[in-house]
Chimera marker file (.cmm) of the C-alpha trace (Angstrom):
<marker_set name="trace">
<marker id="1" x="-0.002" y="0.019" z="-0.017" r="1" g="1" b="0" radius="0.5"/>
<marker id="2" x="1.358" y="3.363" z="-0.984" r="1" g="1" b="0" radius="0.5"/>
<marker id="3" x="0.401" y="6.418" z="1.051" r="1" g="1" b="0" radius="0.5"/>
<marker id="4" x="1.551" y="9.921" z="1.252" r="1" g="1" b="0" radius="0.5"/>
<marker id="5" x="1.094" y="12.136" z="4.245" r="1" g="1" b="0" radius="0.5"/>
<marker id="6" x="1.180" y="15.929" z="3.794" r="1" g="1" b="0" radius="0.5"/>
<marker id="7" x="1.287" y="17.970" z="6.909" r="1" g="1" b="0" radius="0.5"/>
<marker id="8" x="0.951" y="21.722" z="7.094" r="1" g="1" b="0" radius="0.5"/>
<marker id="9" x="2.239" y="23.764" z="9.935" r="1" g="1" b="0" radius="0.5"/>
<marker id="10" x="-0.992" y="25.832" z="9.953" r="1" g="1" b="0" radius="0.5"/>
<marker id="11" x="-3.688" y="24.826" z="12.445" r="1" g="1" b="0" radius="0.5"/>
<marker id="12" x="-2.839" y="21.141" z="12.906" r="1" g="1" b="0" radius="0.5"/>
<marker id="13" x="-4.291" y="20.103" z="9.536" r="1" g="1" b="0" radius="0.5"/>
<marker id="14" x="-3.099" y="16.716" z="8.297" r="1" g="1" b="0" radius="0.5"/>
<marker id="15" x="-4.102" y="14.994" z="5.072" r="1" g="1" b="0" radius="0.5"/>
<marker id="16" x="-3.599" y="11.305" z="4.199" r="1" g="1" b="0" radius="0.5"/>
<marker id="17" x="-3.935" y="10.280" z="0.557" r="1" g="1" b="0" radius="0.5"/>
<marker id="18" x="-4.663" y="6.625" z="-0.214" r="1" g="1" b="0" radius="0.5"/>
<marker id="19" x="-3.938" y="4.652" z="-3.334" r="1" g="1" b="0" radius="0.5"/>
<marker id="20" x="-6.875" y="3.893" z="-5.661" r="1" g="1" b="0" radius="0.5"/>
<marker id="21" x="-6.857" y="0.207" z="-4.675" r="1" g="1" b="0" radius="0.5"/>
<marker id="22" x="-7.610" y="1.064" z="-1.034" r="1" g="1" b="0" radius="0.5"/>
<marker id="23" x="-10.094" y="3.797" z="-1.866" r="1" g="1" b="0" radius="0.5"/>
<marker id="24" x="-12.108" y="1.600" z="-4.226" r="1" g="1" b="0" radius="0.5"/>
<marker id="25" x="-13.289" y="-0.657" z="-1.332" r="1" g="1" b="0" radius="0.5"/>
<marker id="26" x="-14.472" y="2.287" z="0.681" r="1" g="1" b="0" radius="0.5"/>
<marker id="27" x="-17.779" y="4.150" z="0.261" r="1" g="1" b="0" radius="0.5"/>
<marker id="28" x="-17.523" y="7.979" z="0.581" r="1" g="1" b="0" radius="0.5"/>
<marker id="29" x="-20.548" y="9.266" z="2.463" r="1" g="1" b="0" radius="0.5"/>
<marker id="30" x="-21.583" y="12.200" z="4.615" r="1" g="1" b="0" radius="0.5"/>
<marker id="31" x="-22.601" y="12.016" z="8.250" r="1" g="1" b="0" radius="0.5"/>
<marker id="32" x="-26.130" y="12.953" z="7.201" r="1" g="1" b="0" radius="0.5"/>
<marker id="33" x="-26.272" y="10.094" z="4.628" r="1" g="1" b="0" radius="0.5"/>
<marker id="34" x="-25.154" y="7.645" z="7.314" r="1" g="1" b="0" radius="0.5"/>
<marker id="35" x="-27.830" y="8.811" z="9.746" r="1" g="1" b="0" radius="0.5"/>
<marker id="36" x="-30.625" y="9.045" z="7.178" r="1" g="1" b="0" radius="0.5"/>
<marker id="37" x="-30.248" y="5.356" z="6.156" r="1" g="1" b="0" radius="0.5"/>
<marker id="38" x="-28.276" y="3.523" z="8.797" r="1" g="1" b="0" radius="0.5"/>
<marker id="39" x="-29.351" y="0.073" z="7.563" r="1" g="1" b="0" radius="0.5"/>
<marker id="40" x="-27.927" y="0.653" z="4.098" r="1" g="1" b="0" radius="0.5"/>
<marker id="41" x="-24.445" y="1.286" z="5.503" r="1" g="1" b="0" radius="0.5"/>
<marker id="42" x="-24.436" y="-1.197" z="8.410" r="1" g="1" b="0" radius="0.5"/>
<marker id="43" x="-21.098" y="-3.165" z="8.245" r="1" g="1" b="0" radius="0.5"/>
<marker id="44" x="-19.779" y="-1.054" z="5.386" r="1" g="1" b="0" radius="0.5"/>
<marker id="45" x="-16.321" y="0.464" z="5.326" r="1" g="1" b="0" radius="0.5"/>
<marker id="46" x="-16.926" y="4.212" z="4.769" r="1" g="1" b="0" radius="0.5"/>
<marker id="47" x="-14.957" y="7.406" z="4.363" r="1" g="1" b="0" radius="0.5"/>
<marker id="48" x="-16.818" y="10.226" z="6.105" r="1" g="1" b="0" radius="0.5"/>
<marker id="49" x="-16.101" y="13.842" z="6.894" r="1" g="1" b="0" radius="0.5"/>
<marker id="50" x="-17.738" y="15.493" z="9.864" r="1" g="1" b="0" radius="0.5"/>
<marker id="51" x="-17.039" y="17.068" z="13.256" r="1" g="1" b="0" radius="0.5"/>
<marker id="52" x="-15.648" y="14.899" z="16.019" r="1" g="1" b="0" radius="0.5"/>
<marker id="53" x="-16.050" y="15.976" z="19.592" r="1" g="1" b="0" radius="0.5"/>
<marker id="54" x="-14.675" y="14.198" z="22.609" r="1" g="1" b="0" radius="0.5"/>
<marker id="55" x="-14.500" y="14.607" z="26.373" r="1" g="1" b="0" radius="0.5"/>
<marker id="56" x="-15.589" y="12.937" z="29.545" r="1" g="1" b="0" radius="0.5"/>
<marker id="57" x="-17.939" y="10.117" z="28.613" r="1" g="1" b="0" radius="0.5"/>
<marker id="58" x="-18.485" y="11.203" z="25.008" r="1" g="1" b="0" radius="0.5"/>
<marker id="59" x="-16.819" y="10.855" z="21.635" r="1" g="1" b="0" radius="0.5"/>
<marker id="60" x="-19.018" y="11.349" z="18.689" r="1" g="1" b="0" radius="0.5"/>
<marker id="61" x="-19.298" y="12.427" z="15.135" r="1" g="1" b="0" radius="0.5"/>
<marker id="62" x="-21.912" y="14.856" z="13.835" r="1" g="1" b="0" radius="0.5"/>
<marker id="63" x="-22.848" y="17.571" z="11.356" r="1" g="1" b="0" radius="0.5"/>
<marker id="64" x="-25.138" y="20.473" z="12.209" r="1" g="1" b="0" radius="0.5"/>
<marker id="65" x="-27.255" y="19.908" z="9.029" r="1" g="1" b="0" radius="0.5"/>
<marker id="66" x="-28.616" y="16.677" z="10.498" r="1" g="1" b="0" radius="0.5"/>
<marker id="67" x="-28.085" y="17.085" z="14.233" r="1" g="1" b="0" radius="0.5"/>
<marker id="68" x="-31.743" y="16.266" z="14.771" r="1" g="1" b="0" radius="0.5"/>
<marker id="69" x="-31.022" y="12.748" z="13.473" r="1" g="1" b="0" radius="0.5"/>
<marker id="70" x="-28.519" y="12.084" z="16.260" r="1" g="1" b="0" radius="0.5"/>
<marker id="71" x="-24.798" y="11.618" z="16.797" r="1" g="1" b="0" radius="0.5"/>
<marker id="72" x="-22.539" y="8.710" z="15.779" r="1" g="1" b="0" radius="0.5"/>
<marker id="73" x="-20.467" y="7.086" z="18.637" r="1" g="1" b="0" radius="0.5"/>
<marker id="74" x="-16.788" y="6.907" z="17.630" r="1" g="1" b="0" radius="0.5"/>
<marker id="75" x="-14.344" y="4.135" z="18.646" r="1" g="1" b="0" radius="0.5"/>
<marker id="76" x="-10.743" y="3.794" z="17.487" r="1" g="1" b="0" radius="0.5"/>
<marker id="77" x="-8.965" y="0.615" z="16.473" r="1" g="1" b="0" radius="0.5"/>
<marker id="78" x="-5.763" y="-0.299" z="18.203" r="1" g="1" b="0" radius="0.5"/>
<marker id="79" x="-3.619" y="0.700" z="15.259" r="1" g="1" b="0" radius="0.5"/>
<marker id="80" x="-5.158" y="4.134" z="14.628" r="1" g="1" b="0" radius="0.5"/>
<marker id="81" x="-2.623" y="6.910" z="14.784" r="1" g="1" b="0" radius="0.5"/>
<marker id="82" x="-3.345" y="10.603" z="15.158" r="1" g="1" b="0" radius="0.5"/>
<marker id="83" x="-0.299" y="12.101" z="13.444" r="1" g="1" b="0" radius="0.5"/>
<marker id="84" x="-0.636" y="15.375" z="15.321" r="1" g="1" b="0" radius="0.5"/>
<marker id="85" x="-1.521" y="16.733" z="18.730" r="1" g="1" b="0" radius="0.5"/>
<marker id="86" x="-5.090" y="17.174" z="19.829" r="1" g="1" b="0" radius="0.5"/>
<marker id="87" x="-6.381" y="19.104" z="22.803" r="1" g="1" b="0" radius="0.5"/>
<marker id="88" x="-6.024" y="17.101" z="26.029" r="1" g="1" b="0" radius="0.5"/>
<marker id="89" x="-9.188" y="15.741" z="27.678" r="1" g="1" b="0" radius="0.5"/>
<marker id="90" x="-11.683" y="17.327" z="25.286" r="1" g="1" b="0" radius="0.5"/>
<marker id="91" x="-11.947" y="18.991" z="21.890" r="1" g="1" b="0" radius="0.5"/>
<marker id="92" x="-13.937" y="19.641" z="18.753" r="1" g="1" b="0" radius="0.5"/>
<marker id="93" x="-12.199" y="18.697" z="15.494" r="1" g="1" b="0" radius="0.5"/>
<marker id="94" x="-13.220" y="18.673" z="11.813" r="1" g="1" b="0" radius="0.5"/>
<marker id="95" x="-12.120" y="15.291" z="10.572" r="1" g="1" b="0" radius="0.5"/>
<marker id="96" x="-12.113" y="12.832" z="7.705" r="1" g="1" b="0" radius="0.5"/>
<marker id="97" x="-12.224" y="9.276" z="9.000" r="1" g="1" b="0" radius="0.5"/>
<marker id="98" x="-12.282" y="5.843" z="7.421" r="1" g="1" b="0" radius="0.5"/>
<marker id="99" x="-13.861" y="3.030" z="9.376" r="1" g="1" b="0" radius="0.5"/>
<marker id="100" x="-16.589" y="0.468" z="9.678" r="1" g="1" b="0" radius="0.5"/>
<marker id="101" x="-20.079" y="1.754" z="10.334" r="1" g="1" b="0" radius="0.5"/>
<marker id="102" x="-22.383" y="-0.143" z="12.745" r="1" g="1" b="0" radius="0.5"/>
<marker id="103" x="-26.058" y="0.467" z="13.240" r="1" g="1" b="0" radius="0.5"/>
<marker id="104" x="-27.664" y="-2.999" z="13.907" r="1" g="1" b="0" radius="0.5"/>
<marker id="105" x="-27.862" y="-5.061" z="17.054" r="1" g="1" b="0" radius="0.5"/>
<marker id="106" x="-28.574" y="-2.523" z="19.727" r="1" g="1" b="0" radius="0.5"/>
<marker id="107" x="-27.134" y="0.627" z="21.169" r="1" g="1" b="0" radius="0.5"/>
<marker id="108" x="-23.497" y="1.939" z="21.282" r="1" g="1" b="0" radius="0.5"/>
<marker id="109" x="-21.364" y="4.136" z="23.422" r="1" g="1" b="0" radius="0.5"/>
<marker id="110" x="-21.622" y="5.579" z="26.853" r="1" g="1" b="0" radius="0.5"/>
<marker id="111" x="-24.773" y="4.237" z="28.593" r="1" g="1" b="0" radius="0.5"/>
<marker id="112" x="-25.871" y="2.871" z="25.191" r="1" g="1" b="0" radius="0.5"/>
<marker id="113" x="-26.844" y="6.371" z="24.243" r="1" g="1" b="0" radius="0.5"/>
<marker id="114" x="-26.169" y="6.077" z="20.498" r="1" g="1" b="0" radius="0.5"/>
<marker id="115" x="-27.976" y="4.205" z="17.749" r="1" g="1" b="0" radius="0.5"/>
<marker id="116" x="-24.905" y="4.028" z="15.456" r="1" g="1" b="0" radius="0.5"/>
<marker id="117" x="-21.162" y="3.763" z="15.757" r="1" g="1" b="0" radius="0.5"/>
<marker id="118" x="-18.063" y="4.194" z="13.645" r="1" g="1" b="0" radius="0.5"/>
<marker id="119" x="-15.021" y="1.958" z="14.315" r="1" g="1" b="0" radius="0.5"/>
<marker id="120" x="-12.293" y="4.244" z="12.951" r="1" g="1" b="0" radius="0.5"/>
<marker id="121" x="-9.398" y="2.537" z="11.185" r="1" g="1" b="0" radius="0.5"/>
<marker id="122" x="-7.726" y="5.654" z="9.742" r="1" g="1" b="0" radius="0.5"/>
<marker id="123" x="-7.622" y="9.379" z="10.346" r="1" g="1" b="0" radius="0.5"/>
<marker id="124" x="-7.210" y="11.089" z="6.977" r="1" g="1" b="0" radius="0.5"/>
<marker id="125" x="-7.413" y="14.659" z="8.070" r="1" g="1" b="0" radius="0.5"/>
<marker id="126" x="-8.122" y="16.725" z="11.160" r="1" g="1" b="0" radius="0.5"/>
<marker id="127" x="-8.399" y="20.368" z="12.062" r="1" g="1" b="0" radius="0.5"/>
<marker id="128" x="-8.921" y="21.514" z="15.607" r="1" g="1" b="0" radius="0.5"/>
<marker id="129" x="-11.749" y="24.079" z="15.759" r="1" g="1" b="0" radius="0.5"/>
<marker id="130" x="-12.228" y="24.275" z="19.555" r="1" g="1" b="0" radius="0.5"/>
<marker id="131" x="-10.452" y="23.111" z="22.704" r="1" g="1" b="0" radius="0.5"/>
<marker id="132" x="-13.891" y="22.420" z="24.136" r="1" g="1" b="0" radius="0.5"/>
<marker id="133" x="-15.863" y="19.233" z="23.605" r="1" g="1" b="0" radius="0.5"/>
<marker id="134" x="-19.123" y="20.982" z="24.266" r="1" g="1" b="0" radius="0.5"/>
<marker id="135" x="-22.364" y="19.701" z="22.791" r="1" g="1" b="0" radius="0.5"/>
<marker id="136" x="-22.930" y="21.329" z="19.337" r="1" g="1" b="0" radius="0.5"/>
<marker id="137" x="-25.805" y="23.479" z="20.661" r="1" g="1" b="0" radius="0.5"/>
<marker id="138" x="-23.528" y="24.900" z="23.318" r="1" g="1" b="0" radius="0.5"/>
<marker id="139" x="-20.746" y="25.994" z="20.971" r="1" g="1" b="0" radius="0.5"/>
<marker id="140" x="-20.208" y="29.707" z="20.288" r="1" g="1" b="0" radius="0.5"/>
<marker id="141" x="-21.646" y="31.161" z="17.105" r="1" g="1" b="0" radius="0.5"/>
<marker id="142" x="-18.107" y="31.577" z="15.723" r="1" g="1" b="0" radius="0.5"/>
<marker id="143" x="-17.223" y="27.902" z="16.354" r="1" g="1" b="0" radius="0.5"/>
<marker id="144" x="-20.581" y="26.694" z="14.961" r="1" g="1" b="0" radius="0.5"/>
<marker id="145" x="-19.685" y="28.421" z="11.643" r="1" g="1" b="0" radius="0.5"/>
<marker id="146" x="-16.592" y="26.211" z="11.483" r="1" g="1" b="0" radius="0.5"/>
<marker id="147" x="-18.353" y="22.911" z="12.190" r="1" g="1" b="0" radius="0.5"/>
<marker id="148" x="-18.348" y="20.426" z="9.315" r="1" g="1" b="0" radius="0.5"/>
<marker id="149" x="-16.255" y="22.719" z="7.122" r="1" g="1" b="0" radius="0.5"/>
<marker id="150" x="-13.476" y="20.890" z="5.258" r="1" g="1" b="0" radius="0.5"/>
<link id1="1" id2="2" r="1" g="1" b="0" radius="0.2"/>
<link id1="2" id2="3" r="1" g="1" b="0" radius="0.2"/>
<link id1="3" id2="4" r="1" g="1" b="0" radius="0.2"/>
<link id1="4" id2="5" r="1" g="1" b="0" radius="0.2"/>
<link id1="5" id2="6" r="1" g="1" b="0" radius="0.2"/>
<link id1="6" id2="7" r="1" g="1" b="0" radius="0.2"/>
<link id1="7" id2="8" r="1" g="1" b="0" radius="0.2"/>
<link id1="8" id2="9" r="1" g="1" b="0" radius="0.2"/>
<link id1="9" id2="10" r="1" g="1" b="0" radius="0.2"/>
<link id1="10" id2="11" r="1" g="1" b="0" radius="0.2"/>
<link id1="11" id2="12" r="1" g="1" b="0" radius="0.2"/>
<link id1="12" id2="13" r="1" g="1" b="0" radius="0.2"/>
<link id1="13" id2="14" r="1" g="1" b="0" radius="0.2"/>
<link id1="14" id2="15" r="1" g="1" b="0" radius="0.2"/>
<link id1="15" id2="16" r="1" g="1" b="0" radius="0.2"/>
<link id1="16" id2="17" r="1" g="1" b="0" radius="0.2"/>
<link id1="17" id2="18" r="1" g="1" b="0" radius="0.2"/>
<link id1="18" id2="19" r="1" g="1" b="0" radius="0.2"/>
<link id1="19" id2="20" r="1" g="1" b="0" radius="0.2"/>
<link id1="20" id2="21" r="1" g="1" b="0" radius="0.2"/>
<link id1="21" id2="22" r="1" g="1" b="0" radius="0.2"/>
<link id1="22" id2="23" r="1" g="1" b="0" radius="0.2"/>
<link id1="23" id2="24" r="1" g="1" b="0" radius="0.2"/>
<link id1="24" id2="25" r="1" g="1" b="0" radius="0.2"/>
<link id1="25" id2="26" r="1" g="1" b="0" radius="0.2"/>
<link id1="26" id2="27" r="1" g="1" b="0" radius="0.2"/>
<link id1="27" id2="28" r="1" g="1" b="0" radius="0.2"/>
<link id1="28" id2="29" r="1" g="1" b="0" radius="0.2"/>
<link id1="29" id2="30" r="1" g="1" b="0" radius="0.2"/>
<link id1="30" id2="31" r="1" g="1" b="0" radius="0.2"/>
<link id1="31" id2="32" r="1" g="1" b="0" radius="0.2"/>
<link id1="32" id2="33" r="1" g="1" b="0" radius="0.2"/>
<link id1="33" id2="34" r="1" g="1" b="0" radius="0.2"/>
<link id1="34" id2="35" r="1" g="1" b="0" radius="0.2"/>
<link id1="35" id2="36" r="1" g="1" b="0" radius="0.2"/>
<link id1="36" id2="37" r="1" g="1" b="0" radius="0.2"/>
<link id1="37" id2="38" r="1" g="1" b="0" radius="0.2"/>
<link id1="38" id2="39" r="1" g="1" b="0" radius="0.2"/>
<link id1="39" id2="40" r="1" g="1" b="0" radius="0.2"/>
<link id1="40" id2="41" r="1" g="1" b="0" radius="0.2"/>
<link id1="41" id2="42" r="1" g="1" b="0" radius="0.2"/>
<link id1="42" id2="43" r="1" g="1" b="0" radius="0.2"/>
<link id1="43" id2="44" r="1" g="1" b="0" radius="0.2"/>
<link id1="44" id2="45" r="1" g="1" b="0" radius="0.2"/>
<link id1="45" id2="46" r="1" g="1" b="0" radius="0.2"/>
<link id1="46" id2="47" r="1" g="1" b="0" radius="0.2"/>
<link id1="47" id2="48" r="1" g="1" b="0" radius="0.2"/>
<link id1="48" id2="49" r="1" g="1" b="0" radius="0.2"/>
<link id1="49" id2="50" r="1" g="1" b="0" radius="0.2"/>
<link id1="50" id2="51" r="1" g="1" b="0" radius="0.2"/>
<link id1="51" id2="52" r="1" g="1" b="0" radius="0.2"/>
<link id1="52" id2="53" r="1" g="1" b="0" radius="0.2"/>
<link id1="53" id2="54" r="1" g="1" b="0" radius="0.2"/>
<link id1="54" id2="55" r="1" g="1" b="0" radius="0.2"/>
<link id1="55" id2="56" r="1" g="1" b="0" radius="0.2"/>
<link id1="56" id2="57" r="1" g="1" b="0" radius="0.2"/>
<link id1="57" id2="58" r="1" g="1" b="0" radius="0.2"/>
<link id1="58" id2="59" r="1" g="1" b="0" radius="0.2"/>
<link id1="59" id2="60" r="1" g="1" b="0" radius="0.2"/>
<link id1="60" id2="61" r="1" g="1" b="0" radius="0.2"/>
<link id1="61" id2="62" r="1" g="1" b="0" radius="0.2"/>
<link id1="62" id2="63" r="1" g="1" b="0" radius="0.2"/>
<link id1="63" id2="64" r="1" g="1" b="0" radius="0.2"/>
<link id1="64" id2="65" r="1" g="1" b="0" radius="0.2"/>
<link id1="65" id2="66" r="1" g="1" b="0" radius="0.2"/>
<link id1="66" id2="67" r="1" g="1" b="0" radius="0.2"/>
<link id1="67" id2="68" r="1" g="1" b="0" radius="0.2"/>
<link id1="68" id2="69" r="1" g="1" b="0" radius="0.2"/>
<link id1="69" id2="70" r="1" g="1" b="0" radius="0.2"/>
<link id1="70" id2="71" r="1" g="1" b="0" radius="0.2"/>
<link id1="71" id2="72" r="1" g="1" b="0" radius="0.2"/>
<link id1="72" id2="73" r="1" g="1" b="0" radius="0.2"/>
<link id1="73" id2="74" r="1" g="1" b="0" radius="0.2"/>
<link id1="74" id2="75" r="1" g="1" b="0" radius="0.2"/>
<link id1="75" id2="76" r="1" g="1" b="0" radius="0.2"/>
<link id1="76" id2="77" r="1" g="1" b="0" radius="0.2"/>
<link id1="77" id2="78" r="1" g="1" b="0" radius="0.2"/>
<link id1="78" id2="79" r="1" g="1" b="0" radius="0.2"/>
<link id1="79" id2="80" r="1" g="1" b="0" radius="0.2"/>
<link id1="80" id2="81" r="1" g="1" b="0" radius="0.2"/>
<link id1="81" id2="82" r="1" g="1" b="0" radius="0.2"/>
<link id1="82" id2="83" r="1" g="1" b="0" radius="0.2"/>
<link id1="83" id2="84" r="1" g="1" b="0" radius="0.2"/>
<link id1="84" id2="85" r="1" g="1" b="0" radius="0.2"/>
<link id1="85" id2="86" r="1" g="1" b="0" radius="0.2"/>
<link id1="86" id2="87" r="1" g="1" b="0" radius="0.2"/>
<link id1="87" id2="88" r="1" g="1" b="0" radius="0.2"/>
<link id1="88" id2="89" r="1" g="1" b="0" radius="0.2"/>
<link id1="89" id2="90" r="1" g="1" b="0" radius="0.2"/>
<link id1="90" id2="91" r="1" g="1" b="0" radius="0.2"/>
<link id1="91" id2="92" r="1" g="1" b="0" radius="0.2"/>
<link id1="92" id2="93" r="1" g="1" b="0" radius="0.2"/>
<link id1="93" id2="94" r="1" g="1" b="0" radius="0.2"/>
<link id1="94" id2="95" r="1" g="1" b="0" radius="0.2"/>
<link id1="95" id2="96" r="1" g="1" b="0" radius="0.2"/>
<link id1="96" id2="97" r="1" g="1" b="0" radius="0.2"/>
<link id1="97" id2="98" r="1" g="1" b="0" radius="0.2"/>
<link id1="98" id2="99" r="1" g="1" b="0" radius="0.2"/>
<link id1="99" id2="100" r="1" g="1" b="0" radius="0.2"/>
<link id1="100" id2="101" r="1" g="1" b="0" radius="0.2"/>
<link id1="101" id2="102" r="1" g="1" b="0" radius="0.2"/>
<link id1="102" id2="103" r="1" g="1" b="0" radius="0.2"/>
<link id1="103" id2="104" r="1" g="1" b="0" radius="0.2"/>
<link id1="104" id2="105" r="1" g="1" b="0" radius="0.2"/>
<link id1="105" id2="106" r="1" g="1" b="0" radius="0.2"/>
<link id1="106" id2="107" r="1" g="1" b="0" radius="0.2"/>
<link id1="107" id2="108" r="1" g="1" b="0" radius="0.2"/>
<link id1="108" id2="109" r="1" g="1" b="0" radius="0.2"/>
<link id1="109" id2="110" r="1" g="1" b="0" radius="0.2"/>
<link id1="110" id2="111" r="1" g="1" b="0" radius="0.2"/>
<link id1="111" id2="112" r="1" g="1" b="0" radius="0.2"/>
<link id1="112" id2="113" r="1" g="1" b="0" radius="0.2"/>
<link id1="113" id2="114" r="1" g="1" b="0" radius="0.2"/>
<link id1="114" id2="115" r="1" g="1" b="0" radius="0.2"/>
<link id1="115" id2="116" r="1" g="1" b="0" radius="0.2"/>
<link id1="116" id2="117" r="1" g="1" b="0" radius="0.2"/>
<link id1="117" id2="118" r="1" g="1" b="0" radius="0.2"/>
<link id1="118" id2="119" r="1" g="1" b="0" radius="0.2"/>
<link id1="119" id2="120" r="1" g="1" b="0" radius="0.2"/>
<link id1="120" id2="121" r="1" g="1" b="0" radius="0.2"/>
<link id1="121" id2="122" r="1" g="1" b="0" radius="0.2"/>
<link id1="122" id2="123" r="1" g="1" b="0" radius="0.2"/>
<link id1="123" id2="124" r="1" g="1" b="0" radius="0.2"/>
<link id1="124" id2="125" r="1" g="1" b="0" radius="0.2"/>
<link id1="125" id2="126" r="1" g="1" b="0" radius="0.2"/>
<link id1="126" id2="127" r="1" g="1" b="0" radius="0.2"/>
<link id1="127" id2="128" r="1" g="1" b="0" radius="0.2"/>
<link id1="128" id2="129" r="1" g="1" b="0" radius="0.2"/>
<link id1="129" id2="130" r="1" g="1" b="0" radius="0.2"/>
<link id1="130" id2="131" r="1" g="1" b="0" radius="0.2"/>
<link id1="131" id2="132" r="1" g="1" b="0" radius="0.2"/>
<link id1="132" id2="133" r="1" g="1" b="0" radius="0.2"/>
<link id1="133" id2="134" r="1" g="1" b="0" radius="0.2"/>
<link id1="134" id2="135" r="1" g="1" b="0" radius="0.2"/>
<link id1="135" id2="136" r="1" g="1" b="0" radius="0.2"/>
<link id1="136" id2="137" r="1" g="1" b="0" radius="0.2"/>
<link id1="137" id2="138" r="1" g="1" b="0" radius="0.2"/>
<link id1="138" id2="139" r="1" g="1" b="0" radius="0.2"/>
<link id1="139" id2="140" r="1" g="1" b="0" radius="0.2"/>
<link id1="140" id2="141" r="1" g="1" b="0" radius="0.2"/>
<link id1="141" id2="142" r="1" g="1" b="0" radius="0.2"/>
<link id1="142" id2="143" r="1" g="1" b="0" radius="0.2"/>
<link id1="143" id2="144" r="1" g="1" b="0" radius="0.2"/>
<link id1="144" id2="145" r="1" g="1" b="0" radius="0.2"/>
<link id1="145" id2="146" r="1" g="1" b="0" radius="0.2"/>
<link id1="146" id2="147" r="1" g="1" b="0" radius="0.2"/>
<link id1="147" id2="148" r="1" g="1" b="0" radius="0.2"/>
<link id1="148" id2="149" r="1" g="1" b="0" radius="0.2"/>
<link id1="149" id2="150" r="1" g="1" b="0" radius="0.2"/>
</marker_set>
């Protein structure tokens, strides 16, 4: 597998470019597409861009356009590497993840509070937009304008 990693010194942005052979097996979707038809994507390897927030007892992926459809619980495989620093303890980051989407067989995450989950296998890009992992509705207006922007 051939991969190139390009890092910029501005704002912690990192981009990972995959070879066509790897990308062909992955379905590119939006967070809103995943949430609008969870059954269609259950068990599929997907490439998805969205906003990842993490903190005490939460780590989820969302986009403001479809926030009313819920949040996706995020888990990371043992071999996933964040090639840059992220805020300690909590943060909000625009990301591009590749992973396996799960939506059948119950609930996911902290206290089973999520109806879908993404098992991340690769972080393609990430840009920190806030050092807070606040719920999307509690973010400042300025930060909300940056959510889901890639």
